[in-house]
PDB file of N, CA, C, O and CB in Angstrom:
ATOM      1  N   MET A   1     -58.224 112.464 -32.727  1.00  0.00           N
ATOM      2  CA  MET A   1     -57.988 112.231 -34.396  1.00  0.00           C
ATOM      3  C   MET A   1     -58.347 110.747 -34.670  1.00  0.00           C
ATOM      4  O   MET A   1     -57.676 109.874 -34.118  1.00  0.00           O
ATOM      5  CB  MET A   1     -56.253 112.515 -34.942  1.00  0.00           C
ATOM      6  N   ARG A   2     -59.396 110.409 -35.515  1.00  0.00           N
ATOM      7  CA  ARG A   2     -59.159 108.666 -35.598  1.00  0.00           C
ATOM      8  C   ARG A   2     -58.274 108.485 -36.447  1.00  0.00           C
ATOM      9  O   ARG A   2     -58.098 109.226 -37.414  1.00  0.00           O
ATOM     10  CB  ARG A   2     -60.357 107.698 -36.061  1.00  0.00           C
ATOM     11  N   SER A   3     -57.542 107.371 -36.158  1.00  0.00           N
ATOM     12  CA  SER A   3     -56.917 106.259 -36.575  1.00  0.00           C
ATOM     13  C   SER A   3     -58.090 105.157 -38.074  1.00  0.00           C
ATOM     14  O   SER A   3     -59.283 104.857 -38.034  1.00  0.00           O
ATOM     15  CB  SER A   3     -56.631 105.391 -34.841  1.00  0.00           C
ATOM     16  N   PRO A   4     -57.070 104.881 -39.125  1.00  0.00           N
ATOM     17  CA  PRO A   4     -57.949 103.835 -40.483  1.00  0.00           C
ATOM     18  C   PRO A   4     -58.742 103.732 -39.831  1.00  0.00           C
ATOM     19  O   PRO A   4     -59.475 104.720 -39.776  1.00  0.00           O
ATOM     20  CB  PRO A   4     -57.540 102.334 -41.177  1.00  0.00           C
ATOM     21  N   ARG A   5     -59.223 102.203 -38.692  1.00  0.00           N
ATOM     22  CA  ARG A   5     -59.822 101.477 -38.940  1.00  0.00           C
ATOM     23  C   ARG A   5     -60.604 102.008 -37.518  1.00  0.00           C
ATOM     24  O   ARG A   5     -60.881 101.118 -36.714  1.00  0.00           O
ATOM     25  CB  ARG A   5     -59.214 100.168 -39.333  1.00  0.00           C
ATOM     26  N   GLY A   6     -60.981 103.430 -37.156  1.00  0.00           N
ATOM     27  CA  GLY A   6     -62.428 104.083 -36.517  1.00  0.00           C
ATOM     28  C   GLY A   6     -61.838 104.282 -35.390  1.00  0.00           C
ATOM     29  O   GLY A   6     -61.897 105.438 -34.969  1.00  0.00           O
ATOM     30  N   GLY A   7     -60.925 103.019 -34.354  1.00  0.00           N
ATOM     31  CA  GLY A   7     -60.748 104.092 -33.524  1.00  0.00           C
ATOM     32  C   GLY A   7     -59.764 105.303 -32.818  1.00  0.00           C
ATOM     33  O   GLY A   7     -58.988 106.151 -33.260  1.00  0.00           O
ATOM     34  N   ARG A   8     -60.019 105.084 -32.102  1.00  0.00           N
ATOM     35  CA  ARG A   8     -59.105 106.807 -31.426  1.00  0.00           C
ATOM     36  C   ARG A   8     -56.932 106.850 -30.814  1.00  0.00           C
ATOM     37  O   ARG A   8     -56.474 105.953 -30.106  1.00  0.00           O
ATOM     38  CB  ARG A   8     -60.359 107.232 -29.213  1.00  0.00           C
ATOM     39  N   ARG A   9     -56.422 107.548 -31.110  1.00  0.00           N
ATOM     40  CA  ARG A   9     -55.715 107.476 -31.350  1.00  0.00           C
ATOM     41  C   ARG A   9     -55.828 107.610 -29.861  1.00  0.00           C
ATOM     42  O   ARG A   9     -56.870 108.108 -29.435  1.00  0.00           O
ATOM     43  CB  ARG A   9     -55.208 107.960 -32.341  1.00  0.00           C
ATOM     44  N   GLY A  10     -54.568 107.101 -28.702  1.00  0.00           N
ATOM     45  CA  GLY A  10     -53.521 107.528 -27.834  1.00  0.00           C
ATOM     46  C   GLY A  10     -54.657 106.131 -26.127  1.00  0.00           C
ATOM     47  O   GLY A  10     -54.236 105.675 -25.064  1.00  0.00           O
ATOM     48  N   THR A  11     -55.836 106.041 -26.726  1.00  0.00           N
ATOM     49  CA  THR A  11     -56.816 105.069 -26.129  1.00  0.00           C
ATOM     50  C   THR A  11     -55.634 103.801 -25.362  1.00  0.00           C
ATOM     51  O   THR A  11     -55.690 103.511 -24.167  1.00  0.00           O
ATOM     52  CB  THR A  11     -58.017 104.353 -27.598  1.00  0.00           C
ATOM     53  N   SER A  12     -54.632 103.189 -26.333  1.00  0.00           N
ATOM     54  CA  SER A  12     -54.607 102.152 -25.859  1.00  0.00           C
ATOM     55  C   SER A  12     -53.191 101.525 -25.252  1.00  0.00           C
ATOM     56  O   SER A  12     -52.133 101.915 -25.747  1.00  0.00           O
ATOM     57  CB  SER A  12     -55.165 101.521 -26.765  1.00  0.00           C
ATOM     58  N   ALA A  13     -53.179 100.298 -23.896  1.00  0.00           N
ATOM     59  CA  ALA A  13     -52.616 100.037 -22.697  1.00  0.00           C
ATOM     60  C   ALA A  13     -51.482 100.897 -22.941  1.00  0.00           C
ATOM     61  O   ALA A  13     -51.175 101.717 -22.076  1.00  0.00           O
ATOM     62  CB  ALA A  13     -52.346  98.551 -22.339  1.00  0.00           C
ATOM     63  N   ARG A  14     -50.762 100.803 -24.110  1.00  0.00           N
ATOM     64  CA  ARG A  14     -49.659 101.108 -24.036  1.00  0.00           C
ATOM     65  C   ARG A  14     -49.561 102.506 -23.903  1.00  0.00           C
ATOM     66  O   ARG A  14     -48.990 103.050 -22.958  1.00  0.00           O
ATOM     67  CB  ARG A  14     -49.049 100.606 -24.948  1.00  0.00           C
ATOM     68  N   ALA A  15     -50.096 103.083 -24.810  1.00  0.00           N
ATOM     69  CA  ALA A  15     -49.663 104.625 -24.900  1.00  0.00           C
ATOM     70  C   ALA A  15     -50.373 104.868 -22.949  1.00  0.00           C
ATOM     71  O   ALA A  15     -49.842 105.909 -22.563  1.00  0.00           O
ATOM     72  CB  ALA A  15     -50.798 105.825 -26.704  1.00  0.00           C
ATOM     73  N   ALA A  16     -50.959 104.497 -22.203  1.00  0.00           N
ATOM     74  CA  ALA A  16     -51.755 104.979 -21.007  1.00  0.00           C
ATOM     75  C   ALA A  16     -49.979 104.899 -19.871  1.00  0.00           C
ATOM     76  O   ALA A  16     -49.010 104.185 -20.128  1.00  0.00           O
ATOM     77  CB  ALA A  16     -53.542 103.529 -20.480  1.00  0.00           C
ATOM     78  N   LYS A  17     -50.051 105.409 -19.254  1.00  0.00           N
ATOM     79  CA  LYS A  17     -48.825 105.069 -18.025  1.00  0.00           C
ATOM     80  C   LYS A  17     -48.652 103.449 -17.675  1.00  0.00           C
ATOM     81  O   LYS A  17     -49.252 102.578 -17.045  1.00  0.00           O
ATOM     82  CB  LYS A  17     -49.313 105.879 -16.393  1.00  0.00           C
ATOM     83  N   GLY A  18     -47.781 103.559 -18.260  1.00  0.00           N
ATOM     84  CA  GLY A  18     -47.389 101.748 -17.396  1.00  0.00           C
ATOM     85  C   GLY A  18     -48.250 101.001 -17.796  1.00  0.00           C
ATOM     86  O   GLY A  18     -49.217 101.625 -18.232  1.00  0.00           O
ATOM     87  N   GLY A  19     -48.396  99.372 -17.875  1.00  0.00           N
ATOM     88  CA  GLY A  19     -48.003  99.111 -18.718  1.00  0.00           C
ATOM     89  C   GLY A  19     -49.349  98.297 -18.488  1.00  0.00           C
ATOM     90  O   GLY A  19     -50.018  98.524 -17.479  1.00  0.00           O
ATOM     91  N   THR A  20     -49.922  96.928 -19.838  1.00  0.00           N
ATOM     92  CA  THR A  20     -50.832  96.012 -19.077  1.00  0.00           C
ATOM     93  C   THR A  20     -50.894  95.247 -17.855  1.00  0.00           C
ATOM     94  O   THR A  20     -51.961  94.998 -17.294  1.00  0.00           O
ATOM     95  CB  THR A  20     -51.002  95.284 -19.677  1.00  0.00           C
ATOM     96  N   SER A  21     -49.824  94.890 -17.455  1.00  0.00           N
ATOM     97  CA  SER A  21     -50.001  94.214 -16.417  1.00  0.00           C
ATOM     98  C   SER A  21     -50.457  94.777 -14.564  1.00  0.00           C
ATOM     99  O   SER A  21     -51.075  94.335 -13.595  1.00  0.00           O
ATOM    100  CB  SER A  21     -48.785  93.611 -16.592  1.00  0.00           C
ATOM    101  N   GLU A  22     -49.601  96.100 -14.996  1.00  0.00           N
ATOM    102  CA  GLU A  22     -49.300  96.623 -13.964  1.00  0.00           C
ATOM    103  C   GLU A  22     -51.407  97.454 -13.642  1.00  0.00           C
ATOM    104  O   GLU A  22     -52.226  97.555 -12.728  1.00  0.00           O
ATOM    105  CB  GLU A  22     -47.590  97.794 -14.340  1.00  0.00           C
ATOM    106  N   ILE A  23     -51.229  97.896 -15.497  1.00  0.00           N
ATOM    107  CA  ILE A  23     -53.472  98.565 -15.071  1.00  0.00           C
ATOM    108  C   ILE A  23     -54.669  96.776 -14.910  1.00  0.00           C
ATOM    109  O   ILE A  23     -55.871  96.511 -14.944  1.00  0.00           O
ATOM    110  CB  ILE A  23     -54.606  99.999 -17.720  1.00  0.00           C
ATOM    111  N   ARG A  24     -53.717  96.222 -14.785  1.00  0.00           N
ATOM    112  CA  ARG A  24     -54.511  95.545 -15.183  1.00  0.00           C
ATOM    113  C   ARG A  24     -54.887  94.551 -13.488  1.00  0.00           C
ATOM    114  O   ARG A  24     -55.559  93.658 -12.973  1.00  0.00           O
ATOM    115  CB  ARG A  24     -53.860  94.827 -16.637  1.00  0.00           C
ATOM    116  N   ALA A  25     -53.798  95.622 -13.264  1.00  0.00           N
ATOM    117  CA  ALA A  25     -53.980  94.408 -11.636  1.00  0.00           C
ATOM    118  C   ALA A  25     -54.254  96.179  -9.978  1.00  0.00           C
ATOM    119  O   ALA A  25     -54.362  96.131  -8.753  1.00  0.00           O
ATOM    120  CB  ALA A  25     -51.083  92.844 -11.225  1.00  0.00           C
ATOM    121  N   TRP A  26     -54.245  97.078 -10.750  1.00  0.00           N
ATOM    122  CA  TRP A  26     -54.948  98.460 -10.281  1.00  0.00           C
ATOM    123  C   TRP A  26     -56.351  98.150 -10.678  1.00  0.00           C
ATOM    124  O   TRP A  26     -56.919  97.923  -9.609  1.00  0.00           O
ATOM    125  CB  TRP A  26     -54.353  99.958 -11.057  1.00  0.00           C
ATOM    126  N   ALA A  27     -57.313  98.005 -11.763  1.00  0.00           N
ATOM    127  CA  ALA A  27     -58.145  97.539 -11.983  1.00  0.00           C
ATOM    128  C   ALA A  27     -58.516  97.302 -11.055  1.00  0.00           C
ATOM    129  O   ALA A  27     -58.978  98.084 -10.224  1.00  0.00           O
ATOM    130  CB  ALA A  27     -58.136  96.904 -12.624  1.00  0.00           C
ATOM    131  N   LYS A  28     -58.296  95.158 -10.912  1.00  0.00           N
ATOM    132  CA  LYS A  28     -59.315  93.911 -10.149  1.00  0.00           C
ATOM    133  C   LYS A  28     -58.406  94.835  -8.184  1.00  0.00           C
ATOM    134  O   LYS A  28     -58.400  94.290  -7.081  1.00  0.00           O
ATOM    135  CB  LYS A  28     -58.548  91.133 -10.889  1.00  0.00           C
ATOM    136  N   ASP A  29     -58.047  95.704  -8.408  1.00  0.00           N
ATOM    137  CA  ASP A  29     -57.108  96.115  -7.139  1.00  0.00           C
ATOM    138  C   ASP A  29     -59.014  97.041  -6.877  1.00  0.00           C
ATOM    139  O   ASP A  29     -59.482  96.929  -5.744  1.00  0.00           O
ATOM    140  CB  ASP A  29     -54.921  97.400  -7.522  1.00  0.00           C
ATOM    141  N   ASN A  30     -59.849  97.810  -7.911  1.00  0.00           N
ATOM    142  CA  ASN A  30     -59.891  99.182  -7.875  1.00  0.00           C
ATOM    143  C   ASN A  30     -61.376  98.042  -7.452  1.00  0.00           C
ATOM    144  O   ASN A  30     -61.747  98.103  -6.280  1.00  0.00           O
ATOM    145  CB  ASN A  30     -59.474 100.597  -9.298  1.00  0.00           C
ATOM    146  N   GLY A  31     -61.969  97.295  -8.180  1.00  0.00           N
ATOM    147  CA  GLY A  31     -63.582  96.705  -7.545  1.00  0.00           C
ATOM    148  C   GLY A  31     -63.159  96.529  -9.643  1.00  0.00           C
ATOM    149  O   GLY A  31     -63.924  95.582  -9.823  1.00  0.00           O
ATOM    150  N   PHE A  32     -62.515  96.802 -11.140  1.00  0.00           N
ATOM    151  CA  PHE A  32     -63.056  96.712 -11.761  1.00  0.00           C
ATOM    152  C   PHE A  32     -62.650  95.379 -12.678  1.00  0.00           C
ATOM    153  O   PHE A  32     -61.521  94.907 -12.806  1.00  0.00           O
ATOM    154  CB  PHE A  32     -63.149  97.817 -12.060  1.00  0.00           C
ATOM    155  N   GLU A  33     -63.898  94.903 -13.283  1.00  0.00           N
ATOM    156  CA  GLU A  33     -63.369  93.320 -14.046  1.00  0.00           C
ATOM    157  C   GLU A  33     -63.101  93.444 -15.128  1.00  0.00           C
ATOM    158  O   GLU A  33     -63.788  94.109 -15.903  1.00  0.00           O
ATOM    159  CB  GLU A  33     -64.266  92.139 -14.180  1.00  0.00           C
ATOM    160  N   VAL A  34     -61.621  92.600 -15.583  1.00  0.00           N
ATOM    161  CA  VAL A  34     -60.881  92.599 -16.544  1.00  0.00           C
ATOM    162  C   VAL A  34     -60.637  91.718 -16.799  1.00  0.00           C
ATOM    163  O   VAL A  34     -60.174  91.116 -15.830  1.00  0.00           O
ATOM    164  CB  VAL A  34     -60.099  93.102 -16.571  1.00  0.00           C
ATOM    165  N   SER A  35     -60.669  90.952 -17.968  1.00  0.00           N
ATOM    166  CA  SER A  35     -59.752  89.596 -18.244  1.00  0.00           C
ATOM    167  C   SER A  35     -58.297  89.733 -17.863  1.00  0.00           C
ATOM    168  O   SER A  35     -57.570  90.697 -17.625  1.00  0.00           O
ATOM    169  CB  SER A  35     -59.739  89.188 -19.828  1.00  0.00           C
ATOM    170  N   ASP A  36     -58.118  88.303 -17.895  1.00  0.00           N
ATOM    171  CA  ASP A  36     -55.763  88.689 -18.157  1.00  0.00           C
ATOM    172  C   ASP A  36     -55.269  88.700 -19.680  1.00  0.00           C
ATOM    173  O   ASP A  36     -54.141  88.642 -20.170  1.00  0.00           O
ATOM    174  CB  ASP A  36     -54.350  86.888 -17.387  1.00  0.00           C
ATOM    175  N   ARG A  37     -56.572  88.798 -20.252  1.00  0.00           N
ATOM    176  CA  ARG A  37     -55.954  88.718 -21.965  1.00  0.00           C
ATOM    177  C   ARG A  37     -56.417  89.076 -22.343  1.00  0.00           C
ATOM    178  O   ARG A  37     -57.495  89.260 -21.776  1.00  0.00           O
ATOM    179  CB  ARG A  37     -55.726  87.880 -22.841  1.00  0.00           C
ATOM    180  N   GLY A  38     -56.254  89.685 -23.848  1.00  0.00           N
ATOM    181  CA  GLY A  38     -57.073  91.228 -24.095  1.00  0.00           C
ATOM    182  C   GLY A  38     -57.108  92.558 -23.717  1.00  0.00           C
ATOM    183  O   GLY A  38     -56.500  93.094 -22.791  1.00  0.00           O
ATOM    184  N   ARG A  39     -58.249  93.279 -24.912  1.00  0.00           N
ATOM    185  CA  ARG A  39     -58.122  95.054 -24.914  1.00  0.00           C
ATOM    186  C   ARG A  39     -58.875  94.941 -23.031  1.00  0.00           C
ATOM    187  O   ARG A  39     -59.761  94.328 -22.436  1.00  0.00           O
ATOM    188  CB  ARG A  39     -59.589  96.263 -26.704  1.00  0.00           C
ATOM    189  N   ILE A  40     -57.194  96.571 -22.583  1.00  0.00           N
ATOM    190  CA  ILE A  40     -58.719  96.193 -21.908  1.00  0.00           C
ATOM    191  C   ILE A  40     -59.785  98.050 -21.941  1.00  0.00           C
ATOM    192  O   ILE A  40     -59.558  99.248 -22.110  1.00  0.00           O
ATOM    193  CB  ILE A  40     -58.287  95.423 -19.621  1.00  0.00           C
ATOM    194  N   PRO A  41     -60.817  97.210 -21.681  1.00  0.00           N
ATOM    195  CA  PRO A  41     -61.788  99.121 -21.712  1.00  0.00           C
ATOM    196  C   PRO A  41     -61.636 100.150 -20.832  1.00  0.00           C
ATOM    197  O   PRO A  41     -61.452 100.383 -19.638  1.00  0.00           O
ATOM    198  CB  PRO A  41     -63.420  99.155 -21.454  1.00  0.00           C
ATOM    199  N   ALA A  42     -61.933 101.185 -22.926  1.00  0.00           N
ATOM    200  CA  ALA A  42     -61.490 102.110 -22.832  1.00  0.00           C
ATOM    201  C   ALA A  42     -61.557 102.903 -20.752  1.00  0.00           C
ATOM    202  O   ALA A  42     -60.644 103.526 -20.210  1.00  0.00           O
ATOM    203  CB  ALA A  42     -62.280 102.748 -24.144  1.00  0.00           C
ATOM    204  N   GLY A  43     -62.737 102.588 -20.213  1.00  0.00           N
ATOM    205  CA  GLY A  43     -63.062 103.649 -19.519  1.00  0.00           C
ATOM    206  C   GLY A  43     -62.410 102.985 -18.149  1.00  0.00           C
ATOM    207  O   GLY A  43     -62.771 103.412 -17.052  1.00  0.00           O
ATOM    208  N   VAL A  44     -61.643 102.149 -18.237  1.00  0.00           N
ATOM    209  CA  VAL A  44     -60.802 101.231 -16.758  1.00  0.00           C
ATOM    210  C   VAL A  44     -59.711 101.614 -17.367  1.00  0.00           C
ATOM    211  O   VAL A  44     -58.861 101.052 -16.677  1.00  0.00           O
ATOM    212  CB  VAL A  44     -60.910  99.262 -16.361  1.00  0.00           C
ATOM    213  N   LEU A  45     -59.079 102.245 -18.273  1.00  0.00           N
ATOM    214  CA  LEU A  45     -57.690 103.148 -18.801  1.00  0.00           C
ATOM    215  C   LEU A  45     -58.376 104.743 -18.101  1.00  0.00           C
ATOM    216  O   LEU A  45     -57.769 105.045 -17.074  1.00  0.00           O
ATOM    217  CB  LEU A  45     -57.388 103.155 -21.132  1.00  0.00           C
ATOM    218  N   GLU A  46     -59.434 105.704 -18.464  1.00  0.00           N
ATOM    219  CA  GLU A  46     -59.514 106.766 -18.479  1.00  0.00           C
ATOM    220  C   GLU A  46     -59.417 106.306 -16.221  1.00  0.00           C
ATOM    221  O   GLU A  46     -58.876 106.757 -15.212  1.00  0.00           O
ATOM    222  CB  GLU A  46     -61.004 107.514 -19.669  1.00  0.00           C
ATOM    223  N   ALA A  47     -60.290 105.254 -16.605  1.00  0.00           N
ATOM    224  CA  ALA A  47     -59.927 105.077 -14.389  1.00  0.00           C
ATOM    225  C   ALA A  47     -58.578 104.605 -14.269  1.00  0.00           C
ATOM    226  O   ALA A  47     -58.095 104.779 -13.150  1.00  0.00           O
ATOM    227  CB  ALA A  47     -61.046 103.514 -13.236  1.00  0.00           C
ATOM    228  N   TYR A  48     -58.163 104.296 -14.746  1.00  0.00           N
ATOM    229  CA  TYR A  48     -56.298 104.249 -14.201  1.00  0.00           C
ATOM    230  C   TYR A  48     -55.461 104.934 -13.892  1.00  0.00           C
ATOM    231  O   TYR A  48     -54.684 105.046 -12.944  1.00  0.00           O
ATOM    232  CB  TYR A  48     -55.464 103.921 -14.826  1.00  0.00           C
ATOM    233  N   GLU A  49     -55.923 105.979 -15.850  1.00  0.00           N
ATOM    234  CA  GLU A  49     -55.260 107.729 -16.318  1.00  0.00           C
ATOM    235  C   GLU A  49     -55.581 108.116 -15.285  1.00  0.00           C
ATOM    236  O   GLU A  49     -54.785 107.785 -14.406  1.00  0.00           O
ATOM    237  CB  GLU A  49     -55.868 108.826 -17.618  1.00  0.00           C
ATOM    238  N   ALA A  50     -57.186 109.226 -14.636  1.00  0.00           N
ATOM    239  CA  ALA A  50     -57.180 109.600 -14.136  1.00  0.00           C
ATOM    240  C   ALA A  50     -56.231 109.449 -12.638  1.00  0.00           C
ATOM    241  O   ALA A  50     -55.386 110.193 -12.142  1.00  0.00           O
ATOM    242  CB  ALA A  50     -58.060 109.624 -14.455  1.00  0.00           C
ATOM    243  N   ALA A  51     -56.815 108.109 -12.192  1.00  0.00           N
ATOM    244  CA  ALA A  51     -55.923 108.044 -10.416  1.00  0.00           C
ATOM    245  C   ALA A  51     -54.251 108.184 -10.566  1.00  0.00           C
ATOM    246  O   ALA A  51     -53.569 108.221  -9.543  1.00  0.00           O
ATOM    247  CB  ALA A  51     -56.183 106.123  -9.460  1.00  0.00           C
ATOM    248  N   ASN A  52     -53.761 108.243 -11.615  1.00  0.00           N
ATOM    249  CA  ASN A  52     -51.937 108.146 -11.614  1.00  0.00           C
ATOM    250  C   ASN A  52     -51.970 109.696 -12.411  1.00  0.00           C
ATOM    251  O   ASN A  52     -50.917 110.252 -12.726  1.00  0.00           O
ATOM    252  CB  ASN A  52     -50.928 106.405 -12.829  1.00  0.00           C
TER     253      ASN A  52
END
């Protein structure tokens, strides 16, 4: 289901298992480029969720 803003529900880092800092650390350890601030790309979240 889409939210009123056009995005998908449940794809935020908060919806993922773990917090944003944990996801960023995992992503960096696994070769993904992520910034220290801002939105975590959906592809990174999907890979994190699949691995955990």
